[in-house]
C-alpha positions as CSV (number, residue, x, y, z in Angstrom):
1,M,8.2,-6.9,-11.3
2,R,5.8,-9.8,-12.1
3,C,5.2,-9.9,-15.8
4,R,4.8,-11.8,-19.1
5,Y,6.9,-11.5,-22.2
6,D,5.2,-9.5,-25.0
7,R,7.7,-8.8,-27.8
8,E,11.3,-8.2,-28.8
9,I,12.4,-4.7,-29.6
10,Y,16.1,-5.5,-30.0
11,S,18.5,-8.4,-29.3
12,N,22.2,-8.9,-29.9
13,P,23.0,-12.6,-30.4
14,E,26.7,-11.9,-29.9
15,N,26.5,-10.9,-26.2
16,G,22.9,-11.7,-25.3
17,Y,21.9,-8.0,-24.6
18,C,18.3,-7.4,-25.3
19,I,15.5,-5.0,-25.1
20,F,12.0,-6.6,-24.6
21,Q,8.5,-5.4,-23.9
22,Y,6.7,-7.0,-21.1
23,L,3.1,-6.8,-19.7
24,T,2.3,-6.5,-16.1
25,E,-0.6,-5.8,-13.7
26,E,1.8,-4.1,-11.2
27,Q,2.3,-0.4,-10.8
28,V,4.7,1.1,-13.4
29,P,6.0,4.7,-13.3
30,E,4.2,7.0,-15.7
31,G,7.3,7.6,-17.8
32,A,7.8,3.9,-18.3
33,K,4.3,3.0,-19.7
34,N,3.9,2.3,-23.4
35,S,0.9,4.6,-24.1
36,F,0.4,2.9,-27.5
37,Y,-0.4,-0.4,-25.9
38,K,-4.2,-0.8,-25.6
39,G,-4.6,-4.1,-23.7
40,N,-5.8,-4.5,-20.2
41,K,-2.3,-4.7,-18.7
42,T,0.5,-2.2,-18.6
43,A,3.3,-2.5,-21.2
44,F,6.9,-1.5,-20.3
45,V,10.4,-2.0,-21.6
46,A,13.1,-4.0,-19.9
47,V,16.8,-4.2,-20.7
48,G,19.4,-6.7,-19.8
49,Y,21.3,-9.8,-20.8
50,H,19.6,-13.1,-21.8
51,L,16.1,-11.9,-20.7
52,P,13.3,-14.4,-20.8
53,D,11.3,-14.5,-24.0
54,G,8.8,-17.4,-23.5
55,G,5.2,-16.5,-23.7
56,V,4.0,-19.4,-21.6
57,L,5.4,-18.4,-18.2
58,E,5.2,-15.4,-16.0
59,Y,8.5,-14.0,-14.7
60,E,9.6,-12.0,-11.7
61,L,12.1,-9.4,-13.0
62,N,14.4,-8.0,-10.4
63,G,16.3,-4.7,-11.0
64,A,15.6,-1.0,-11.0
65,W,14.1,1.7,-13.2
66,A,16.7,3.6,-15.2
67,K,16.4,6.4,-17.7
68,G,17.1,5.4,-21.3
69,R,17.0,7.2,-24.6
70,N,13.3,6.4,-25.0
71,G,12.2,7.0,-21.4
72,L,12.2,4.9,-18.3
73,Q,13.3,1.3,-18.7
74,F,13.5,-1.6,-16.2
75,A,17.2,-2.6,-16.0
76,V,17.1,-6.3,-15.1
77,E,19.7,-7.8,-12.8
78,Y,18.2,-11.3,-12.6
79,Y,14.9,-13.0,-12.9
80,D,12.9,-16.0,-11.7
81,D,10.4,-18.1,-13.5
82,I,7.0,-18.3,-12.0
83,L,5.8,-21.8,-12.8
84,P,2.0,-21.9,-13.4
85,D,-0.2,-23.2,-10.6
86,T,-3.4,-24.0,-12.6
87,E,-4.0,-27.2,-14.5
88,D,-4.4,-25.3,-17.8
89,G,-1.2,-23.3,-17.1
90,I,0.8,-26.4,-16.3
91,Y,-0.5,-28.1,-19.5
92,Q,0.4,-25.0,-21.6
93,Y,4.0,-25.0,-20.1
94,L,4.6,-28.8,-20.5
95,S,3.2,-28.9,-24.0
96,S,5.1,-25.8,-25.2
97,G,8.4,-27.8,-25.8
98,A,10.0,-26.3,-22.7
99,V,10.7,-29.8,-21.4
100,K,12.2,-32.3,-23.8
101,G,10.3,-35.6,-24.2
102,I,6.9,-34.1,-23.4
103,G,4.5,-33.3,-26.2
104,P,0.8,-32.2,-26.0
105,K,-0.6,-35.8,-25.5
106,T,2.0,-36.6,-22.8
107,A,1.4,-33.2,-21.1
108,E,-2.3,-33.9,-21.0
109,A,-1.8,-37.3,-19.5
110,I,0.6,-36.0,-16.8
111,V,-1.8,-33.1,-15.8
112,N,-4.8,-35.4,-15.8
113,Q,-2.9,-37.7,-13.4
114,F,-1.3,-35.2,-11.1
115,G,-3.2,-32.0,-11.6
116,T,-1.8,-28.9,-9.8
117,H,0.7,-31.2,-7.9
118,T,2.6,-31.9,-11.2
119,F,5.7,-29.8,-10.4
120,E,5.8,-31.2,-6.9
121,I,5.9,-34.7,-8.4
122,F,8.7,-33.6,-10.8
123,D,10.7,-32.3,-7.8
124,T,10.2,-34.8,-5.1
125,E,8.6,-38.0,-6.5
126,P,9.6,-38.2,-10.2
127,E,9.3,-42.0,-10.3
128,K,5.5,-41.6,-10.2
129,I,5.7,-40.2,-13.7
130,L,6.5,-43.8,-14.9
131,S,2.8,-44.5,-14.3
132,I,2.0,-42.4,-17.4
133,K,1.5,-44.6,-20.5
134,G,4.4,-44.3,-22.9
135,I,6.9,-43.0,-20.4
136,T,9.7,-45.5,-19.9
137,E,12.7,-45.1,-17.5
138,K,14.8,-43.9,-20.4
139,K,12.3,-41.3,-21.5
140,L,11.8,-40.2,-17.9
141,S,15.5,-39.6,-17.6
142,V,15.4,-37.3,-20.7
143,I,12.4,-35.4,-19.3
144,L,14.0,-34.9,-15.8
145,T,17.3,-33.9,-17.3
146,S,15.7,-31.3,-19.5
147,Y,13.5,-30.0,-16.6
148,Q,16.4,-29.6,-14.3
149,E,18.8,-28.2,-16.9
150,A,16.4,-25.5,-17.9
151,H,16.3,-24.2,-14.4
152,S,20.0,-24.3,-13.7
153,R,20.8,-22.8,-17.1
154,R,18.6,-19.8,-16.4
155,E,20.3,-19.2,-13.0
156,L,23.8,-19.5,-14.6
157,T,22.9,-17.2,-17.4
158,M,21.7,-14.5,-15.1
159,F,24.6,-14.8,-12.7
160,L,27.1,-14.4,-15.6
161,A,25.1,-11.6,-17.4
162,P,27.2,-8.7,-15.9
163,Y,30.3,-10.3,-17.4
164,Q,28.8,-10.2,-20.9
165,L,29.7,-13.8,-21.8
166,G,28.0,-14.9,-25.0
167,P,25.5,-17.8,-25.1
168,G,28.3,-20.0,-26.6
169,K,30.6,-19.6,-23.6
170,I,27.7,-20.1,-21.1
171,A,26.7,-23.3,-22.9
172,K,30.3,-24.5,-22.6
173,V,30.3,-23.9,-18.8
174,Q,26.9,-25.7,-18.5
175,A,28.2,-28.6,-20.6
176,A,31.3,-28.9,-18.5
177,Y,29.8,-28.8,-15.1
178,G,26.1,-29.6,-15.5
179,D,24.0,-28.9,-12.5
180,R,27.1,-27.9,-10.6
181,A,27.8,-25.0,-13.0
182,L,26.5,-22.2,-10.9
183,E,28.2,-23.5,-7.7
184,V,31.5,-23.8,-9.6
185,V,31.3,-20.3,-11.0
186,R,30.4,-18.8,-7.6
187,S,32.9,-20.6,-5.4
188,E,35.5,-22.3,-7.6
189,T,36.0,-19.7,-10.3
190,Y,39.5,-20.9,-11.2
191,E,37.9,-24.1,-12.5
192,L,36.7,-22.1,-15.6
193,C,40.3,-22.0,-16.8
194,K,39.8,-25.7,-17.7
195,V,36.9,-24.8,-20.1
196,Q,37.9,-24.1,-23.7
197,G,37.7,-20.4,-24.4
198,F,38.5,-19.2,-20.9
199,S,42.0,-18.4,-19.7
């Protein structure tokens, strides 16, 4: 289900469970539509753990429709970010604070330089970002670390969601293993015993 975050209905900071409303242009079952929403998209409710709540990106929610107390809801198993592919969308994302070290002026300079190839540069030729005025090697390191951590943290969070681990424990796993965290959890689960709070 390709959609964009609209608003929070409920969230539990203890275990990360949340109920959010999203907007989509895709087909939604009649019993799942919010009839009070009057915009040009369809509003529906999704439930799950650590669901995305950023208004800048679109998301691909994966799961199934399930009957709840208030009608049909989309029970999310995992989700993927859909990075924008237009210059304006890329600017909005980079200037939103989603990537540490990039503010509105730097975001504008990056998009002016690389246009719609910006994320390709981030992924395959990040050294080219040093050509942007004000970006030193030290700053680039901060930017790339934030860019990569955001992606790996979302993957880890969704993988661990069924186990109802709180954000605190997930952050400890991320801190302990960095970019390898998801790989460790999937194939070397016993390693978690070395992380404080796991036994």
